PQR file of N, CA, C, O and H, with PARSE charges and radii, in Angstrom:
ATOM      1  N   MET A   1      47.710-117.481  72.371 -0.4000 1.5000
ATOM      2  CA  MET A   1      48.184-118.609  71.899 -0.0000 2.0000
ATOM      3  C   MET A   1      48.596-120.002  71.509  0.5500 1.7000
ATOM      4  O   MET A   1      49.388-120.431  72.348 -0.5500 1.4000
ATOM      5  N   ARG A   2      48.339-120.927  70.488 -0.4000 1.5000
ATOM      6  CA  ARG A   2      48.815-122.100  70.096 -0.0000 2.0000
ATOM      7  C   ARG A   2      49.742-122.523  69.184  0.5500 1.7000
ATOM      8  O   ARG A   2      49.647-122.619  67.961 -0.5500 1.4000
ATOM      9  H   ARG A   2      47.695-120.579  69.807  0.4000 1.0000
ATOM     10  N   ARG A   3      50.563-122.740  69.852 -0.4000 1.5000
ATOM     11  CA  ARG A   3      52.091-122.604  68.577 -0.0000 2.0000
ATOM     12  C   ARG A   3      52.138-124.242  68.250  0.5500 1.7000
ATOM     13  O   ARG A   3      51.928-125.170  69.032 -0.5500 1.4000
ATOM     14  H   ARG A   3      50.640-122.661  70.846  0.4000 1.0000
ATOM     15  N   HIS A   4      52.546-124.294  66.577 -0.4000 1.5000
ATOM     16  CA  HIS A   4      51.635-125.523  66.163 -0.0000 2.0000
ATOM     17  C   HIS A   4      53.604-125.542  65.553  0.5500 1.7000
ATOM     18  O   HIS A   4      53.557-124.872  64.521 -0.5500 1.4000
ATOM     19  H   HIS A   4      52.717-123.541  65.942  0.4000 1.0000
ATOM     20  N   GLY A   5      55.503-126.104  65.817 -0.4000 1.5000
ATOM     21  CA  GLY A   5      56.105-125.588  64.669 -0.0000 2.0000
ATOM     22  C   GLY A   5      56.359-124.344  64.262  0.5500 1.7000
ATOM     23  O   GLY A   5      57.084-123.561  64.876 -0.5500 1.4000
ATOM     24  H   GLY A   5      55.541-126.648  66.655  0.4000 1.0000
ATOM     25  N   GLU A   6      55.824-124.124  63.299 -0.4000 1.5000
ATOM     26  CA  GLU A   6      56.473-122.788  62.619 -0.0000 2.0000
ATOM     27  C   GLU A   6      54.756-121.907  62.495  0.5500 1.7000
ATOM     28  O   GLU A   6      54.386-120.969  61.789 -0.5500 1.4000
ATOM     29  H   GLU A   6      55.234-124.759  62.800  0.4000 1.0000
ATOM     30  N   SER A   7      54.327-122.408  63.122 -0.4000 1.5000
ATOM     31  CA  SER A   7      53.159-121.541  62.532 -0.0000 2.0000
ATOM     32  C   SER A   7      52.227-121.796  64.207  0.5500 1.7000
ATOM     33  O   SER A   7      52.505-122.799  64.863 -0.5500 1.4000
ATOM     34  H   SER A   7      54.628-123.169  63.696  0.4000 1.0000
ATOM     35  N   ALA A   8      50.810-120.460  64.907 -0.4000 1.5000
ATOM     36  CA  ALA A   8      50.075-120.527  65.653 -0.0000 2.0000
ATOM     37  C   ALA A   8      48.658-120.103  65.276  0.5500 1.7000
ATOM     38  O   ALA A   8      48.223-119.498  64.297 -0.5500 1.4000
ATOM     39  H   ALA A   8      50.584-119.644  64.374  0.4000 1.0000
ATOM     40  N   VAL A   9      48.158-120.543  66.213 -0.4000 1.5000
ATOM     41  CA  VAL A   9      46.401-119.627  66.285 -0.0000 2.0000
ATOM     42  C   VAL A   9      46.041-119.025  67.845  0.5500 1.7000
ATOM     43  O   VAL A   9      46.225-119.377  69.010 -0.5500 1.4000
ATOM     44  H   VAL A   9      48.512-121.035  67.008  0.4000 1.0000
ATOM     45  N   ALA A  10      45.604-118.237  67.335 -0.4000 1.5000
ATOM     46  CA  ALA A  10      45.738-117.054  68.233 -0.0000 2.0000
ATOM     47  C   ALA A  10      44.028-117.287  68.222  0.5500 1.7000
ATOM     48  O   ALA A  10      43.591-117.857  67.222 -0.5500 1.4000
ATOM     49  H   ALA A  10      45.455-117.951  66.388  0.4000 1.0000
ATOM     50  N   ILE A  11      42.883-116.810  69.448 -0.4000 1.5000
ATOM     51  CA  ILE A  11      41.458-116.416  69.437 -0.0000 2.0000
ATOM     52  C   ILE A  11      41.448-115.852  70.604  0.5500 1.7000
ATOM     53  O   ILE A  11      42.280-115.696  71.498 -0.5500 1.4000
ATOM     54  H   ILE A  11      43.238-116.346  70.260  0.4000 1.0000
ATOM     55  N   GLY A  12      40.374-115.577  70.445 -0.4000 1.5000
ATOM     56  CA  GLY A  12      39.947-113.973  71.419 -0.0000 2.0000
ATOM     57  C   GLY A  12      38.645-113.214  71.072  0.5500 1.7000
ATOM     58  O   GLY A  12      37.891-113.609  70.183 -0.5500 1.4000
ATOM     59  H   GLY A  12      39.698-115.704  69.719  0.4000 1.0000
ATOM     60  N   VAL A  13      38.516-112.595  71.486 -0.4000 1.5000
ATOM     61  CA  VAL A  13      37.032-111.676  72.038 -0.0000 2.0000
ATOM     62  C   VAL A  13      37.988-109.841  70.819  0.5500 1.7000
ATOM     63  O   VAL A  13      39.018-109.193  70.638 -0.5500 1.4000
ATOM     64  H   VAL A  13      39.129-112.274  72.208  0.4000 1.0000
ATOM     65  N   GLN A  14      37.229-109.923  70.615 -0.4000 1.5000
ATOM     66  CA  GLN A  14      37.499-108.002  68.895 -0.0000 2.0000
ATOM     67  C   GLN A  14      36.287-107.540  69.538  0.5500 1.7000
ATOM     68  O   GLN A  14      35.295-108.268  69.563 -0.5500 1.4000
ATOM     69  H   GLN A  14      36.392-110.450  70.761  0.4000 1.0000
ATOM     70  N   SER A  15      36.288-105.899  70.282 -0.4000 1.5000
ATOM     71  CA  SER A  15      35.806-105.683  69.860 -0.0000 2.0000
ATOM     72  C   SER A  15      35.907-104.179  69.074  0.5500 1.7000
ATOM     73  O   SER A  15      36.906-103.523  69.368 -0.5500 1.4000
ATOM     74  H   SER A  15      37.094-105.307  70.262  0.4000 1.0000
ATOM     75  N   GLN A  16      35.132-103.686  68.276 -0.4000 1.5000
ATOM     76  CA  GLN A  16      34.990-102.639  67.516 -0.0000 2.0000
ATOM     77  C   GLN A  16      34.493-100.729  67.305  0.5500 1.7000
ATOM     78  O   GLN A  16      33.271-100.618  67.412 -0.5500 1.4000
ATOM     79  H   GLN A  16      34.320-104.219  68.036  0.4000 1.0000
ATOM     80  N   GLN A  17      35.214 -99.346  67.044 -0.4000 1.5000
ATOM     81  CA  GLN A  17      34.057 -99.123  66.635 -0.0000 2.0000
ATOM     82  C   GLN A  17      33.914 -98.094  65.681  0.5500 1.7000
ATOM     83  O   GLN A  17      33.911 -96.863  65.716 -0.5500 1.4000
ATOM     84  H   GLN A  17      36.206 -99.436  66.957  0.4000 1.0000
ATOM     85  N   SER A  18      33.802 -98.928  64.857 -0.4000 1.5000
ATOM     86  CA  SER A  18      33.832 -97.873  63.148 -0.0000 2.0000
ATOM     87  C   SER A  18      32.593 -97.626  61.942  0.5500 1.7000
ATOM     88  O   SER A  18      31.403 -97.938  61.889 -0.5500 1.4000
ATOM     89  H   SER A  18      33.804 -99.928  64.828  0.4000 1.0000
ATOM     90  N   VAL A  19      33.489 -96.931  61.058 -0.4000 1.5000
ATOM     91  CA  VAL A  19      32.117 -96.715  60.141 -0.0000 2.0000
ATOM     92  C   VAL A  19      32.315 -97.882  59.126  0.5500 1.7000
ATOM     93  O   VAL A  19      33.091 -98.751  59.524 -0.5500 1.4000
ATOM     94  H   VAL A  19      34.455 -96.677  61.101  0.4000 1.0000
ATOM     95  N   VAL A  20      31.563 -98.144  57.433 -0.4000 1.5000
ATOM     96  CA  VAL A  20      32.226 -98.723  56.980 -0.0000 2.0000
ATOM     97  C   VAL A  20      31.040 -98.132  55.821  0.5500 1.7000
ATOM     98  O   VAL A  20      29.844 -97.915  56.017 -0.5500 1.4000
ATOM     99  H   VAL A  20      30.934 -97.438  57.109  0.4000 1.0000
ATOM    100  N   ASP A  21      31.953 -97.941  54.395 -0.4000 1.5000
ATOM    101  CA  ASP A  21      30.885 -96.957  53.804 -0.0000 2.0000
ATOM    102  C   ASP A  21      29.557 -96.606  53.968  0.5500 1.7000
ATOM    103  O   ASP A  21      28.667 -96.960  53.195 -0.5500 1.4000
ATOM    104  H   ASP A  21      32.925 -98.117  54.236  0.4000 1.0000
ATOM    105  N   GLY A  22      29.382 -95.867  55.029 -0.4000 1.5000
ATOM    106  CA  GLY A  22      28.795 -94.396  55.811 -0.0000 2.0000
ATOM    107  C   GLY A  22      27.534 -95.301  57.320  0.5500 1.7000
ATOM    108  O   GLY A  22      26.606 -94.992  58.068 -0.5500 1.4000
ATOM    109  H   GLY A  22      30.105 -95.580  55.657  0.4000 1.0000
ATOM    110  N   ARG A  23      28.207 -96.228  57.038 -0.4000 1.5000
ATOM    111  CA  ARG A  23      26.880 -97.327  57.735 -0.0000 2.0000
ATOM    112  C   ARG A  23      27.544 -97.513  58.983  0.5500 1.7000
ATOM    113  O   ARG A  23      28.638 -96.953  58.912 -0.5500 1.4000
ATOM    114  H   ARG A  23      28.960 -96.479  56.430  0.4000 1.0000
ATOM    115  N   ASP A  24      27.312 -98.235  60.482 -0.4000 1.5000
ATOM    116  CA  ASP A  24      28.352 -97.705  62.087 -0.0000 2.0000
ATOM    117  C   ASP A  24      28.160-100.047  61.748  0.5500 1.7000
ATOM    118  O   ASP A  24      27.248-100.873  61.728 -0.5500 1.4000
ATOM    119  H   ASP A  24      26.423 -98.690  60.540  0.4000 1.0000
ATOM    120  N   ALA A  25      29.710-100.032  61.566 -0.4000 1.5000
ATOM    121  CA  ALA A  25      29.648-100.943  62.243 -0.0000 2.0000
ATOM    122  C   ALA A  25      30.582-101.461  63.441  0.5500 1.7000
ATOM    123  O   ALA A  25      30.732-102.680  63.529 -0.5500 1.4000
ATOM    124  H   ALA A  25      30.451 -99.360  61.583  0.4000 1.0000
ATOM    125  N   ASP A  26      31.108-100.774  64.208 -0.4000 1.5000
ATOM    126  CA  ASP A  26      30.351-101.506  66.317 -0.0000 2.0000
ATOM    127  C   ASP A  26      29.657-102.304  65.771  0.5500 1.7000
ATOM    128  O   ASP A  26      28.702-102.418  65.003 -0.5500 1.4000
ATOM    129  H   ASP A  26      30.986 -99.784  64.137  0.4000 1.0000
ATOM    130  N   GLY A  27      30.985-103.310  66.853 -0.4000 1.5000
ATOM    131  CA  GLY A  27      30.334-105.258  67.330 -0.0000 2.0000
ATOM    132  C   GLY A  27      31.749-105.119  68.665  0.5500 1.7000
ATOM    133  O   GLY A  27      32.617-104.434  69.205 -0.5500 1.4000
ATOM    134  H   GLY A  27      31.761-103.217  67.476  0.4000 1.0000
ATOM    135  N   ARG A  28      30.932-106.590  68.541 -0.4000 1.5000
ATOM    136  CA  ARG A  28      32.538-108.038  69.130 -0.0000 2.0000
ATOM    137  C   ARG A  28      31.988-109.369  68.971  0.5500 1.7000
ATOM    138  O   ARG A  28      31.017-110.112  69.115 -0.5500 1.4000
ATOM    139  H   ARG A  28      30.227-107.147  68.102  0.4000 1.0000
ATOM    140  N   PHE A  29      33.498-109.191  68.488 -0.4000 1.5000
ATOM    141  CA  PHE A  29      34.397-110.569  67.321 -0.0000 2.0000
ATOM    142  C   PHE A  29      34.627-111.292  68.039  0.5500 1.7000
ATOM    143  O   PHE A  29      35.227-110.969  69.064 -0.5500 1.4000
ATOM    144  H   PHE A  29      34.287-108.587  68.371  0.4000 1.0000
ATOM    145  N   ARG A  30      34.299-112.385  67.830 -0.4000 1.5000
ATOM    146  CA  ARG A  30      35.307-113.332  67.674 -0.0000 2.0000
ATOM    147  C   ARG A  30      36.322-113.667  67.400  0.5500 1.7000
ATOM    148  O   ARG A  30      36.090-114.875  67.337 -0.5500 1.4000
ATOM    149  H   ARG A  30      33.812-112.648  66.997  0.4000 1.0000
ATOM    150  N   ALA A  31      37.878-113.523  67.043 -0.4000 1.5000
ATOM    151  CA  ALA A  31      38.300-113.117  66.775 -0.0000 2.0000
ATOM    152  C   ALA A  31      39.803-114.897  66.959  0.5500 1.7000
ATOM    153  O   ALA A  31      40.217-115.358  68.023 -0.5500 1.4000
ATOM    154  H   ALA A  31      38.066-112.542  67.094  0.4000 1.0000
ATOM    155  N   THR A  32      40.289-115.530  65.091 -0.4000 1.5000
ATOM    156  CA  THR A  32      41.008-116.242  65.685 -0.0000 2.0000
ATOM    157  C   THR A  32      42.353-115.610  63.752  0.5500 1.7000
ATOM    158  O   THR A  32      42.177-115.314  62.570 -0.5500 1.4000
ATOM    159  H   THR A  32      39.953-115.156  64.227  0.4000 1.0000
ATOM    160  N   GLN A  33      43.087-115.711  64.391 -0.4000 1.5000
ATOM    161  CA  GLN A  33      44.679-115.251  63.963 -0.0000 2.0000
ATOM    162  C   GLN A  33      45.889-115.652  63.051  0.5500 1.7000
ATOM    163  O   GLN A  33      46.918-115.162  62.586 -0.5500 1.4000
ATOM    164  H   GLN A  33      43.229-115.951  65.351  0.4000 1.0000
ATOM    165  N   PHE A  34      45.434-116.403  63.058 -0.4000 1.5000
ATOM    166  CA  PHE A  34      46.791-117.546  62.122 -0.0000 2.0000
ATOM    167  C   PHE A  34      48.072-117.433  61.364  0.5500 1.7000
ATOM    168  O   PHE A  34      48.315-117.514  60.160 -0.5500 1.4000
ATOM    169  H   PHE A  34      44.598-116.801  63.436  0.4000 1.0000
ATOM    170  N   LEU A  35      48.714-117.251  62.262 -0.4000 1.5000
ATOM    171  CA  LEU A  35      50.496-116.662  62.419 -0.0000 2.0000
ATOM    172  C   LEU A  35      51.277-118.340  62.206  0.5500 1.7000
ATOM    173  O   LEU A  35      51.011-119.442  62.685 -0.5500 1.4000
ATOM    174  H   LEU A  35      48.517-117.185  63.240  0.4000 1.0000
ATOM    175  N   VAL A  36      52.223-117.898  61.346 -0.4000 1.5000
ATOM    176  CA  VAL A  36      53.792-118.611  61.032 -0.0000 2.0000
ATOM    177  C   VAL A  36      55.121-117.778  61.420  0.5500 1.7000
ATOM    178  O   VAL A  36      55.207-116.587  61.721 -0.5500 1.4000
ATOM    179  H   VAL A  36      52.439-117.002  60.957  0.4000 1.0000
ATOM    180  N   LYS A  37      55.615-118.258  61.373 -0.4000 1.5000
ATOM    181  CA  LYS A  37      57.631-117.444  61.972 -0.0000 2.0000
ATOM    182  C   LYS A  37      57.184-117.077  61.386  0.5500 1.7000
ATOM    183  O   LYS A  37      56.037-117.278  60.987 -0.5500 1.4000
ATOM    184  H   LYS A  37      55.546-119.225  61.128  0.4000 1.0000
ATOM    185  N   ASP A  38      58.742-115.642  60.809 -0.4000 1.5000
ATOM    186  CA  ASP A  38      58.548-114.786  60.301 -0.0000 2.0000
ATOM    187  C   ASP A  38      60.085-115.224  60.283  0.5500 1.7000
ATOM    188  O   ASP A  38      60.770-115.218  61.306 -0.5500 1.4000
ATOM    189  H   ASP A  38      59.674-115.479  61.133  0.4000 1.0000
ATOM    190  N   ARG A  39      60.683-115.703  58.711 -0.4000 1.5000
ATOM    191  CA  ARG A  39      62.052-115.707  58.484 -0.0000 2.0000
ATOM    192  C   ARG A  39      63.107-114.166  57.221  0.5500 1.7000
ATOM    193  O   ARG A  39      64.244-113.781  56.951 -0.5500 1.4000
ATOM    194  H   ARG A  39      60.126-115.708  57.881  0.4000 1.0000
ATOM    195  N   ASP A  40      61.409-113.833  56.848 -0.4000 1.5000
ATOM    196  CA  ASP A  40      63.068-112.805  56.340 -0.0000 2.0000
ATOM    197  C   ASP A  40      62.644-111.012  57.228  0.5500 1.7000
ATOM    198  O   ASP A  40      62.878-109.810  57.108 -0.5500 1.4000
ATOM    199  H   ASP A  40      60.485-114.145  57.067  0.4000 1.0000
ATOM    200  N   GLY A  41      61.667-112.295  58.357 -0.4000 1.5000
ATOM    201  CA  GLY A  41      61.669-109.896  58.976 -0.0000 2.0000
ATOM    202  C   GLY A  41      61.133-109.168  58.904  0.5500 1.7000
ATOM    203  O   GLY A  41      61.285-108.007  59.282 -0.5500 1.4000
ATOM    204  H   GLY A  41      61.477-113.272  58.454  0.4000 1.0000
ATOM    205  N   GLY A  42      60.096-109.823  58.226 -0.4000 1.5000
ATOM    206  CA  GLY A  42      59.150-108.180  57.175 -0.0000 2.0000
ATOM    207  C   GLY A  42      58.236-108.367  58.491  0.5500 1.7000
ATOM    208  O   GLY A  42      58.947-108.021  59.435 -0.5500 1.4000
ATOM    209  H   GLY A  42      59.973-110.767  57.919  0.4000 1.0000
ATOM    210  N   GLY A  43      57.284-108.665  58.846 -0.4000 1.5000
ATOM    211  CA  GLY A  43      56.646-108.674  60.200 -0.0000 2.0000
ATOM    212  C   GLY A  43      56.616-108.334  61.152  0.5500 1.7000
ATOM    213  O   GLY A  43      57.642-107.858  61.640 -0.5500 1.4000
ATOM    214  H   GLY A  43      56.707-108.945  58.079  0.4000 1.0000
ATOM    215  N   ILE A  44      55.715-108.389  61.713 -0.4000 1.5000
ATOM    216  CA  ILE A  44      55.439-107.340  62.782 -0.0000 2.0000
ATOM    217  C   ILE A  44      55.629-108.051  63.547  0.5500 1.7000
ATOM    218  O   ILE A  44      55.331-109.216  63.283 -0.5500 1.4000
ATOM    219  H   ILE A  44      54.882-108.776  61.317  0.4000 1.0000
ATOM    220  N   GLY A  45      56.428-107.639  65.364 -0.4000 1.5000
ATOM    221  CA  GLY A  45      55.964-108.309  66.919 -0.0000 2.0000
ATOM    222  C   GLY A  45      57.896-109.065  66.688  0.5500 1.7000
ATOM    223  O   GLY A  45      58.944-108.876  66.069 -0.5500 1.4000
ATOM    224  H   GLY A  45      56.670-106.693  65.578  0.4000 1.0000
ATOM    225  N   ASP A  46      57.047-110.236  68.029 -0.4000 1.5000
ATOM    226  CA  ASP A  46      58.388-110.771  67.888 -0.0000 2.0000
ATOM    227  C   ASP A  46      58.703-111.794  67.033  0.5500 1.7000
ATOM    228  O   ASP A  46      58.462-112.969  67.311 -0.5500 1.4000
ATOM    229  H   ASP A  46      56.196-110.389  68.532  0.4000 1.0000
ATOM    230  N   GLY A  47      59.431-111.295  65.603 -0.4000 1.5000
ATOM    231  CA  GLY A  47      59.291-112.403  64.404 -0.0000 2.0000
ATOM    232  C   GLY A  47      58.446-113.771  64.126  0.5500 1.7000
ATOM    233  O   GLY A  47      58.710-114.970  64.033 -0.5500 1.4000
ATOM    234  H   GLY A  47      59.626-110.341  65.377  0.4000 1.0000
ATOM    235  N   TRP A  48      57.497-113.094  64.060 -0.4000 1.5000
ATOM    236  CA  TRP A  48      55.896-114.224  63.982 -0.0000 2.0000
ATOM    237  C   TRP A  48      55.313-112.875  63.036  0.5500 1.7000
ATOM    238  O   TRP A  48      55.652-111.717  63.279 -0.5500 1.4000
ATOM    239  H   TRP A  48      57.282-112.120  64.135  0.4000 1.0000
ATOM    240  N   ARG A  49      54.353-113.274  61.895 -0.4000 1.5000
ATOM    241  CA  ARG A  49      53.887-112.927  60.288 -0.0000 2.0000
ATOM    242  C   ARG A  49      52.056-113.227  60.653  0.5500 1.7000
ATOM    243  O   ARG A  49      51.618-114.340  60.943 -0.5500 1.4000
ATOM    244  H   ARG A  49      54.077-114.215  61.698  0.4000 1.0000
ATOM    245  N   LEU A  50      51.483-112.380  60.583 -0.4000 1.5000
ATOM    246  CA  LEU A  50      48.986-112.492  59.956 -0.0000 2.0000
ATOM    247  C   LEU A  50      50.112-113.006  59.412  0.5500 1.7000
ATOM    248  O   LEU A  50      51.278-112.774  59.093 -0.5500 1.4000
ATOM    249  H   LEU A  50      51.839-111.476  60.347  0.4000 1.0000
ATOM    250  N   VAL A  51      49.205-113.844  59.450 -0.4000 1.5000
ATOM    251  CA  VAL A  51      48.740-114.853  57.463 -0.0000 2.0000
ATOM    252  C   VAL A  51      47.568-114.844  57.570  0.5500 1.7000
ATOM    253  O   VAL A  51      47.336-113.915  56.796 -0.5500 1.4000
ATOM    254  H   VAL A  51      48.257-114.032  59.709  0.4000 1.0000
ATOM    255  N   GLY A  52      46.114-115.310  58.111 -0.4000 1.5000
ATOM    256  CA  GLY A  52      45.114-114.952  58.065 -0.0000 2.0000
ATOM    257  C   GLY A  52      44.542-115.411  59.247  0.5500 1.7000
ATOM    258  O   GLY A  52      44.873-116.283  60.050 -0.5500 1.4000
ATOM    259  H   GLY A  52      46.302-116.065  58.740  0.4000 1.0000
ATOM    260  N   ILE A  53      43.088-114.196  59.140 -0.4000 1.5000
ATOM    261  CA  ILE A  53      42.001-113.942  60.008 -0.0000 2.0000
ATOM    262  C   ILE A  53      40.747-113.993  59.459  0.5500 1.7000
ATOM    263  O   ILE A  53      40.355-113.668  58.338 -0.5500 1.4000
ATOM    264  H   ILE A  53      42.819-113.487  58.488  0.4000 1.0000
ATOM    265  N   HIS A  54      40.014-114.575  60.672 -0.4000 1.5000
ATOM    266  CA  HIS A  54      38.913-114.247  60.351 -0.0000 2.0000
ATOM    267  C   HIS A  54      37.643-114.132  62.174  0.5500 1.7000
ATOM    268  O   HIS A  54      37.683-114.669  63.281 -0.5500 1.4000
ATOM    269  H   HIS A  54      40.333-114.839  61.582  0.4000 1.0000
ATOM    270  N   LEU A  55      36.919-113.340  61.629 -0.4000 1.5000
ATOM    271  CA  LEU A  55      35.868-112.440  62.637 -0.0000 2.0000
ATOM    272  C   LEU A  55      34.142-113.718  63.160  0.5500 1.7000
ATOM    273  O   LEU A  55      33.686-114.667  62.521 -0.5500 1.4000
ATOM    274  H   LEU A  55      36.886-112.904  60.730  0.4000 1.0000
ATOM    275  N   SER A  56      34.131-113.704  63.193 -0.4000 1.5000
ATOM    276  CA  SER A  56      32.401-113.839  63.688 -0.0000 2.0000
ATOM    277  C   SER A  56      31.570-112.708  64.189  0.5500 1.7000
ATOM    278  O   SER A  56      32.074-111.971  65.036 -0.5500 1.4000
ATOM    279  H   SER A  56      34.501-112.933  63.712  0.4000 1.0000
ATOM    280  N   ALA A  57      30.588-112.524  63.849 -0.4000 1.5000
ATOM    281  CA  ALA A  57      29.892-111.282  65.236 -0.0000 2.0000
ATOM    282  C   ALA A  57      29.305-112.231  66.521  0.5500 1.7000
ATOM    283  O   ALA A  57      28.472-113.062  66.162 -0.5500 1.4000
ATOM    284  H   ALA A  57      30.178-113.123  63.161  0.4000 1.0000
ATOM    285  N   LEU A  58      29.476-112.223  67.278 -0.4000 1.5000
ATOM    286  CA  LEU A  58      29.356-112.101  68.733 -0.0000 2.0000
ATOM    287  C   LEU A  58      27.549-112.143  68.426  0.5500 1.7000
ATOM    288  O   LEU A  58      27.220-111.677  67.335 -0.5500 1.4000
ATOM    289  H   LEU A  58      30.153-111.547  67.570  0.4000 1.0000
ATOM    290  N   ALA A  59      26.315-112.715  69.407 -0.4000 1.5000
ATOM    291  CA  ALA A  59      25.476-112.015  69.707 -0.0000 2.0000
ATOM    292  C   ALA A  59      24.774-110.943  70.415  0.5500 1.7000
ATOM    293  O   ALA A  59      24.854-111.426  71.545 -0.5500 1.4000
ATOM    294  H   ALA A  59      26.582-113.093  70.293  0.4000 1.0000
ATOM    295  N   GLU A  60      24.096-109.756  70.590 -0.4000 1.5000
ATOM    296  CA  GLU A  60      24.406-108.699  71.430 -0.0000 2.0000
ATOM    297  C   GLU A  60      23.307-109.590  72.800  0.5500 1.7000
ATOM    298  O   GLU A  60      22.271-110.207  73.044 -0.5500 1.4000
ATOM    299  H   GLU A  60      24.031-109.364  69.673  0.4000 1.0000
ATOM    300  N   GLN A  61      24.100-109.225  73.126 -0.4000 1.5000
ATOM    301  CA  GLN A  61      23.812-109.205  75.347 -0.0000 2.0000
ATOM    302  C   GLN A  61      22.269-107.669  75.499  0.5500 1.7000
ATOM    303  O   GLN A  61      22.110-106.491  75.178 -0.5500 1.4000
ATOM    304  H   GLN A  61      24.942-108.723  72.928  0.4000 1.0000
ATOM    305  N   LEU A  62      21.619-108.630  76.093 -0.4000 1.5000
ATOM    306  CA  LEU A  62      20.572-107.904  76.605 -0.0000 2.0000
ATOM    307  C   LEU A  62      20.933-106.988  77.676  0.5500 1.7000
ATOM    308  O   LEU A  62      21.683-107.428  78.547 -0.5500 1.4000
ATOM    309  H   LEU A  62      21.748-109.587  76.353  0.4000 1.0000
ATOM    310  N   PRO A  63      20.519-105.775  77.757 -0.5600 1.5000
ATOM    311  CA  PRO A  63      20.372-104.949  78.598  0.2800 2.0000
ATOM    312  C   PRO A  63      20.293-105.200  80.049  0.5500 1.7000
ATOM    313  O   PRO A  63      20.140-104.261  80.831 -0.5500 1.4000
TER
END
Protein backbone atom coordinates (compact mmCIF):
# COMPACT_ATOMS: atom_id res chain seq x y z
CA MET A 1 0.00 0.00 0.00
CA ARG A 2 1.26 3.47 -0.87
CA ARG A 3 0.03 6.31 1.29
CA HIS A 4 -0.54 9.77 -0.08
CA GLY A 5 -1.50 11.94 2.88
CA GLU A 6 -5.09 11.05 3.82
CA SER A 7 -5.45 8.54 0.94
CA ALA A 8 -3.77 5.36 -0.21
CA VAL A 9 -3.58 3.02 -3.20
CA ALA A 10 -3.14 -0.76 -2.87
CA ILE A 11 -2.33 -2.99 -5.87
CA GLY A 12 -2.41 -6.78 -5.82
CA VAL A 13 -3.82 -9.96 -7.35
CA GLN A 14 -7.22 -11.40 -6.45
CA SER A 15 -8.15 -15.04 -7.14
CA GLN A 16 -11.83 -15.91 -6.99
CA GLN A 17 -14.26 -18.77 -7.46
CA SER A 18 -17.78 -17.50 -8.00
CA VAL A 19 -20.99 -17.68 -10.02
CA VAL A 20 -22.74 -14.57 -11.39
CA ASP A 21 -26.21 -14.86 -12.94
CA GLY A 22 -25.73 -18.63 -13.19
CA ARG A 23 -22.41 -18.35 -15.05
CA ASP A 24 -18.94 -19.31 -13.86
CA ALA A 25 -16.95 -16.19 -12.93
CA ASP A 26 -13.76 -17.83 -11.66
CA GLY A 27 -10.50 -16.12 -12.41
CA ARG A 28 -7.48 -14.12 -11.39
CA PHE A 29 -7.56 -10.36 -11.46
CA ARG A 30 -5.19 -7.44 -10.97
CA ALA A 31 -6.86 -5.42 -8.21
CA THR A 32 -6.36 -1.72 -7.53
CA GLN A 33 -7.99 -0.42 -4.36
CA PHE A 34 -8.44 3.24 -3.43
CA LEU A 35 -8.73 4.09 0.27
CA VAL A 36 -9.16 7.23 2.37
CA LYS A 37 -8.50 7.85 6.05
CA ASP A 38 -11.77 7.26 7.93
CA ARG A 39 -12.68 10.16 10.21
CA ASP A 40 -16.20 9.10 11.28
CA GLY A 41 -15.51 5.48 12.28
CA GLY A 42 -17.76 3.92 9.63
CA GLY A 43 -15.02 2.05 7.78
CA ILE A 44 -13.42 -1.32 8.44
CA GLY A 45 -9.96 -2.20 9.65
CA ASP A 46 -7.49 0.32 11.03
CA GLY A 47 -9.26 3.59 10.24
CA TRP A 48 -9.39 3.27 6.43
CA ARG A 49 -12.44 3.25 4.12
CA LEU A 50 -12.47 1.56 0.71
CA VAL A 51 -13.83 4.16 -1.72
CA GLY A 52 -13.06 2.52 -5.06
CA ILE A 53 -11.81 -0.66 -6.67
CA HIS A 54 -10.84 -1.68 -10.19
CA LEU A 55 -10.36 -5.27 -11.37
CA SER A 56 -8.73 -6.37 -14.65
CA ALA A 57 -8.72 -10.03 -15.68
CA LEU A 58 -5.27 -11.61 -15.91
CA ALA A 59 -4.48 -13.84 -18.86
CA GLU A 60 -4.85 -17.56 -18.14
CA GLN A 61 -1.60 -19.44 -17.67
CA LEU A 62 -0.95 -22.34 -20.01
CA PRO A 63 -0.57 -25.78 -18.38
